[in-house]
C-alpha atoms as one frame of an Amber mdcrd trajectory, in Angstrom:
protein
  21.874   1.058 -26.278  25.875   1.085 -26.804  28.070   2.219 -28.531  29.643
  -0.719 -30.709  32.617  -0.694 -33.061  32.250  -0.635 -36.659  34.606  -3.435
 -37.908  33.704  -2.738 -41.691  31.351  -1.467 -44.430  29.156  -3.689 -45.944
  28.064  -2.000 -49.308  27.088   1.466 -49.557  24.177   0.786 -46.802  25.188
  -1.186 -44.218  28.031  -1.957 -41.759  28.946  -4.931 -39.716  29.484  -3.761
 -35.527  31.564  -5.816 -32.920  28.790  -6.594 -30.715  29.789  -7.843 -26.874
  28.962 -11.762 -26.127  25.704 -10.692 -24.050  24.207  -9.894 -27.594  25.324
 -13.306 -29.508  21.895 -14.082 -30.870  21.669 -10.514 -33.033  22.937 -10.169
 -36.403  25.824  -8.575 -36.041  25.702  -6.394 -39.949  23.075  -3.014 -39.823
  21.587  -1.171 -41.760  22.265   2.302 -42.040  18.771   3.619 -41.067  19.366
   1.813 -37.741  22.311   3.339 -37.004  22.971   6.773 -35.208  25.999   8.075
 -34.813  27.999   8.406 -31.631  29.651  11.960 -30.246  29.975   9.721 -26.587
  27.793  12.572 -25.274  27.122  10.214 -21.549  23.186  11.350 -21.139  22.336
   9.008 -23.866  24.055   6.590 -23.803  22.980   3.181 -21.616  25.332   0.805
 -20.537  24.939  -2.518 -21.900  24.382  -4.005 -17.909  21.537  -2.204 -17.142
  19.562  -3.027 -20.225  17.221  -6.874 -19.638  16.821  -9.342 -22.810  14.130
 -11.859 -23.183  15.206 -14.908 -25.213  13.646 -13.079 -28.531  15.986 -10.233
 -27.463  13.342  -8.056 -26.513  13.808  -4.423 -24.001  12.103  -6.238 -20.343
  10.410  -2.959 -19.294   9.994  -3.319 -15.742   9.352  -1.299 -12.165  11.461
   0.036 -10.718  10.265   1.720  -7.925   7.035   3.468  -6.400   7.767   7.059
  -5.580   4.753   7.649  -4.389   1.027   7.128  -3.077  -1.963   8.617  -3.703
  -5.785   8.378  -3.282  -7.566   9.516  -6.602 -10.834  10.770  -5.784 -13.784
  10.287  -8.299 -17.900  11.021  -7.153 -18.195   7.774  -4.912 -14.711   6.230
  -4.803 -11.756   6.277  -3.982  -9.109   4.531  -6.135  -5.596   3.721  -4.750
  -2.721   4.801  -7.156   1.808   4.497  -6.572   3.549   6.402  -8.576   6.061
   4.163 -10.222   9.471   4.640 -11.861  10.008   2.303 -14.790  13.529   1.119
 -16.578  12.335   1.784 -19.567  14.185   4.242 -22.099  10.774   3.907 -24.697
   7.788   4.688 -22.181   8.267   7.896 -19.466  10.595   7.367 -16.492   7.513
   7.906 -14.272   3.528   6.793 -14.827   0.729   6.600 -12.329  -1.180   3.239
 -11.674  -3.193   1.834  -9.655  -2.116   0.179  -6.213  -4.023  -2.881  -6.479
  -3.145  -4.366  -9.714   1.235  -2.888  -8.766   0.794  -4.889  -5.462  -0.607
  -7.815  -6.887   2.116  -8.511  -9.616   5.520  -6.357  -8.224   4.627  -7.499
  -4.150   8.379  -6.430  -3.801   8.597  -2.840  -4.606   6.011  -2.693  -1.524
   8.106  -5.045   1.131   9.725  -1.623   2.944
């Protein structure tokens, strides 16, 4: 997420950043190994308002929508699966998941 403005250099390997209020629970001083130089490539910028954080400031990964549906055929059974689009940047953008589990946990995605 970011980019964030560097306020000052703290020693040879740390920087203090100007963080928005939404991230006030995070220490604003970072080791250089946790930072990346920003050249404003729009393809890699994640707007902060698209990021959801829990009370421990962990990224919340959630399914966004059901893209497709198939039935996986095994020898003697059929398993309905759905192609799910996620809000995550760490996992693949799309995954195939068992429909029955997703209907129970994320019924709002099937309400079309």
